[in-house]
Structure formats: C-alpha cells, structure tokens
C-alpha positions as CSV (number, residue, x, y, z in Angstrom):
1,M,-175.6,-47.6,-101.8
2,K,-175.4,-44.1,-103.2
3,T,-178.1,-43.1,-105.6
4,D,-177.1,-41.1,-108.7
5,F,-180.3,-39.7,-110.3
6,K,-178.4,-38.6,-113.4
7,K,-178.1,-42.4,-114.1
8,T,-181.5,-43.5,-113.1
9,L,-183.7,-40.7,-114.6
10,A,-183.9,-40.7,-118.4
11,C,-184.6,-37.0,-118.5
12,Y,-181.0,-36.3,-117.3
13,T,-179.5,-37.7,-120.5
14,A,-179.5,-36.0,-123.9
15,K,-177.7,-36.4,-127.3
16,R,-175.8,-33.7,-129.1
17,G,-177.1,-32.7,-132.5
18,T,-180.6,-34.1,-132.1
19,F,-183.8,-32.8,-130.5
20,D,-185.5,-35.6,-128.6
21,F,-188.9,-35.9,-127.0
22,V,-188.9,-36.9,-123.3
23,D,-191.5,-37.2,-120.6
24,V,-190.3,-35.6,-117.4
25,P,-191.9,-36.9,-114.2
26,P,-192.8,-34.6,-111.3
27,L,-189.5,-33.9,-109.5
28,R,-188.7,-32.1,-106.3
29,Y,-186.4,-29.1,-106.4
30,M,-184.8,-26.5,-104.2
31,M,-185.6,-23.2,-105.9
32,V,-184.7,-19.5,-105.7
33,D,-185.9,-16.8,-108.0
34,G,-184.2,-13.7,-109.5
35,R,-183.8,-11.4,-112.5
36,G,-180.9,-10.0,-114.5
37,D,-177.6,-10.8,-116.2
38,P,-176.2,-14.0,-114.6
39,N,-172.7,-12.7,-115.3
40,T,-173.1,-9.5,-113.4
41,A,-176.2,-9.7,-111.1
42,Q,-175.1,-10.0,-107.4
43,S,-178.4,-11.8,-106.7
44,Y,-177.4,-14.6,-109.1
45,A,-174.0,-15.0,-107.4
46,D,-175.7,-14.9,-103.9
47,A,-178.3,-17.6,-105.1
48,I,-175.6,-20.0,-106.2
49,A,-173.6,-19.4,-103.0
50,A,-176.7,-20.4,-101.0
51,V,-177.8,-23.4,-103.0
52,Y,-174.8,-25.7,-102.8
53,P,-174.2,-25.5,-99.0
54,V,-177.9,-26.4,-98.5
55,A,-177.7,-29.2,-101.0
56,Y,-174.8,-30.8,-99.2
57,A,-176.3,-30.3,-95.8
58,L,-179.4,-32.1,-97.1
59,K,-177.3,-34.9,-98.5
60,F,-175.6,-35.5,-95.1
61,L,-178.8,-35.3,-93.2
62,S,-180.3,-37.9,-95.5
63,K,-177.3,-40.2,-95.1
64,N,-177.0,-39.8,-91.4
65,E,-180.6,-39.7,-90.3
66,L,-182.3,-41.8,-93.0
67,G,-179.4,-44.0,-94.1
68,R,-180.1,-42.9,-97.7
69,D,-177.1,-41.4,-99.6
70,Y,-177.2,-39.8,-103.0
71,V,-175.0,-37.8,-105.4
72,V,-175.8,-34.0,-105.2
73,M,-177.4,-33.1,-108.5
74,P,-176.0,-30.4,-110.8
75,L,-177.2,-26.8,-110.9
76,E,-180.2,-26.1,-113.2
77,A,-182.2,-23.0,-114.1
78,L,-185.5,-22.0,-115.6
79,W,-185.3,-19.0,-117.8
80,S,-188.0,-16.7,-119.1
81,A,-188.7,-13.2,-120.4
82,S,-191.6,-11.1,-121.7
83,N,-190.0,-11.4,-125.2
84,M,-188.2,-14.8,-125.7
85,D,-186.1,-13.3,-128.5
86,V,-183.8,-11.9,-125.8
87,F,-182.5,-15.5,-125.6
88,T,-182.1,-16.2,-129.3
89,T,-181.3,-12.9,-131.1
90,E,-181.0,-9.9,-128.9
91,R,-179.2,-11.7,-126.0
92,D,-180.2,-8.9,-123.7
93,K,-179.4,-10.7,-120.4
94,S,-180.6,-7.8,-118.3
95,Q,-184.2,-8.9,-119.3
96,W,-183.8,-12.5,-118.2
97,N,-185.9,-13.9,-115.4
98,W,-184.4,-17.0,-113.7
99,T,-185.2,-19.6,-111.1
100,L,-182.1,-21.6,-110.0
101,L,-182.9,-25.3,-109.3
102,N,-181.3,-28.2,-107.5
103,M,-183.1,-31.5,-107.6
104,V,-183.6,-33.3,-104.3
105,P,-184.9,-36.8,-103.6
106,D,-188.6,-37.2,-103.1
107,W,-188.0,-38.6,-99.6
108,I,-186.7,-35.2,-98.4
109,E,-189.4,-33.6,-96.3
110,Q,-190.0,-30.0,-95.5
111,D,-188.7,-30.2,-91.9
112,M,-185.4,-31.7,-93.1
113,F,-185.1,-29.0,-95.7
114,D,-185.7,-26.3,-93.1
115,T,-183.0,-27.9,-90.9
116,A,-180.5,-27.9,-93.8
117,V,-181.2,-24.2,-94.5
118,A,-180.7,-23.2,-90.9
119,E,-177.5,-25.3,-90.5
120,S,-176.1,-23.8,-93.7
121,M,-176.8,-20.2,-92.7
122,A,-175.2,-20.8,-89.3
123,K,-172.0,-22.2,-90.8
124,R,-171.7,-19.5,-93.5
125,H,-172.0,-16.7,-90.9
126,T,-173.6,-14.5,-93.6
127,S,-176.2,-11.7,-93.4
128,V,-177.2,-12.3,-97.1
129,H,-180.8,-13.5,-97.2
130,V,-181.8,-15.7,-100.1
131,D,-185.4,-17.0,-100.3
132,L,-184.9,-20.7,-100.8
133,R,-187.9,-22.9,-101.1
134,M,-188.7,-26.5,-102.0
135,E,-191.3,-27.3,-104.6
136,V,-192.4,-30.0,-107.0
137,L,-192.0,-29.2,-110.7
138,H,-194.0,-31.2,-113.3
139,E,-192.8,-30.4,-116.8
140,G,-194.3,-33.4,-118.6
141,R,-193.8,-33.6,-122.3
142,C,-190.5,-31.8,-123.3
143,V,-188.0,-31.6,-126.2
144,Q,-184.3,-31.5,-125.2
145,T,-180.8,-31.7,-126.6
146,L,-177.2,-31.6,-125.4
147,H,-175.3,-28.4,-126.1
148,I,-171.5,-28.6,-126.0
149,G,-169.8,-25.2,-125.8
150,S,-170.1,-21.8,-124.1
151,Y,-173.5,-20.6,-122.9
152,D,-173.4,-17.7,-125.3
153,D,-173.2,-20.2,-128.2
154,E,-176.6,-21.6,-127.3
155,A,-178.6,-19.0,-129.3
156,E,-178.5,-20.7,-132.6
157,V,-179.5,-24.1,-131.1
158,L,-182.4,-22.4,-129.2
159,H,-183.5,-20.6,-132.3
160,R,-183.7,-23.9,-134.2
161,L,-185.5,-25.5,-131.3
162,H,-188.1,-22.7,-130.7
163,H,-188.7,-21.6,-134.3
164,E,-188.1,-24.7,-136.4
165,F,-188.3,-28.0,-134.7
166,I,-191.2,-27.4,-132.3
167,P,-193.5,-25.7,-134.9
168,A,-192.6,-28.5,-137.4
169,A,-193.6,-31.1,-134.9
170,G,-197.0,-29.4,-134.6
171,A,-196.3,-28.4,-131.0
172,T,-196.3,-25.2,-129.0
173,M,-194.0,-24.1,-126.2
174,T,-195.3,-24.1,-122.6
175,G,-193.5,-23.5,-119.4
176,R,-190.1,-22.0,-119.2
177,H,-186.8,-22.8,-121.0
178,H,-184.8,-25.2,-118.8
179,E,-181.1,-25.7,-118.7
180,I,-179.2,-28.4,-116.8
181,Y,-175.5,-27.6,-116.2
182,L,-173.6,-30.9,-116.3
183,S,-170.2,-29.2,-116.2
184,D,-168.7,-26.9,-113.6
185,P,-167.7,-23.7,-115.4
186,R,-164.9,-23.1,-112.8
187,R,-163.1,-26.2,-113.9
188,V,-164.1,-26.7,-117.6
189,E,-163.2,-24.4,-120.4
190,P,-166.2,-22.8,-122.2
191,S,-165.8,-24.8,-125.5
192,K,-166.3,-28.1,-123.5
193,L,-169.2,-27.1,-121.2
194,R,-172.0,-29.7,-121.4
195,T,-175.6,-28.3,-121.0
196,I,-178.9,-30.0,-121.5
197,L,-181.3,-27.5,-123.1
198,R,-185.0,-28.4,-122.5
199,Q,-188.3,-26.9,-123.5
200,P,-191.7,-28.1,-122.2
201,I,-194.2,-28.4,-125.0
202,E,-197.9,-29.1,-125.7
203,E,-198.5,-31.4,-128.7
204,A,-201.4,-30.8,-131.0
205,K,-204.3,-33.1,-130.3
206,V,-205.3,-35.4,-133.1
207,V,-209.0,-35.9,-133.3
208,G,-209.8,-39.5,-134.2
209,V,-212.4,-40.5,-136.8
210,D,-214.5,-43.6,-136.1
211,N,-214.5,-46.2,-138.8
212,P,-217.9,-46.6,-140.4
C-alpha cells in the first residue's frame, strides 16, 4: 500500500472562494531557508534542485528498508518579511524571507534523512551546498483557502485574509504565511495553478461567566 498524505490529512484540502478554519497537527518537514525574489534568486533555484532528489531518495529508502511506500508530497513554503505589506500591496519580492518545505512521514528518522542527503549529493555530482534539515512544524489553528491562478494574483486574496477575514473573526496572525503548491508550474499554465494559502492564527479567548 502506498500512502498519499494529501488524501489522509484534512489540512491538505481547501476550497476556492472560502476561508476555512483548520487544525494542523505537528508534521515533519525537510526544510531549507533563504531570502530574495523566488523568480531570480539563485539560492531559491538551488534549494528546489536539492529538495526533490532528497525527497525521492527518502521515499525509496523507506520503501526498500522499511517496506513503507508513500507519495512524495508537493513543494511548500513559509514566507515572511519585516513588513507583511510586501506580500499584499508593494509585492517587493526582494524583501521576502522563505523556508522551502517538503513533508516527510513521521516514521523517517534522522539517520535515514542523513543517508538520503548523502546519496543525493553523490548522484548529483554538485559542489552547490544547501543546508537541508529535518524539523517538526506545529502550526495549530489556521485559516486557509484554495487559490487558482498565478502566484502574482494572490495579493488580493491575501489582503482579504490578513486585513478583513482574520480581524473580523477576532483573531490575530501568528507564525508565517504558508503556501502549498499543488500544481507543477513547469507543466501547468499560470491561470490554472492550484495553491493552498494558509495563515496560522491565535483566536481571542472568551472568558466565561459563571451562572449565579
């Protein structure tokens, strides 16, 4: 049996045109950090080039050594900036901080991850060094929606999410803006790209009143 976490984890489904609350459990990810315009920064291209070979090396190690096969998860990213308006109004991509993510099963241990990284580097015969690590991310309570269209068309949706829906719900943003790329931009035209947009939040605590 091959596990597809996109089908077993509710946080990997979202609906277009609505903002929905979701509780995201602690999940294990391969991660790499960087900064700059994802369209032009060489570090971003290098990170993507490093993530997928390791992801598939992990998949085959898991299948061959543990007898546990799974579908490699899509690329994801956490985004932040000192001024979050660079995502919604200014769109100054040079100011974007990012952490690329790829979810891995919780049965993957550090030694297996280290082996996958070493095997991938050996096969690629590259001198480019990318600081890949494996960590658990716990986002907890979040709001998310499905965006269909180009990445540059996300700004209006994010503005409504950040400045209208979340404040109206009595919540505040915590953590970093999270995107899950369900489509491969090399194979899908920009107008049809499917991306889950997620924002961790903290909801206002309601203080109960004891009945007399």
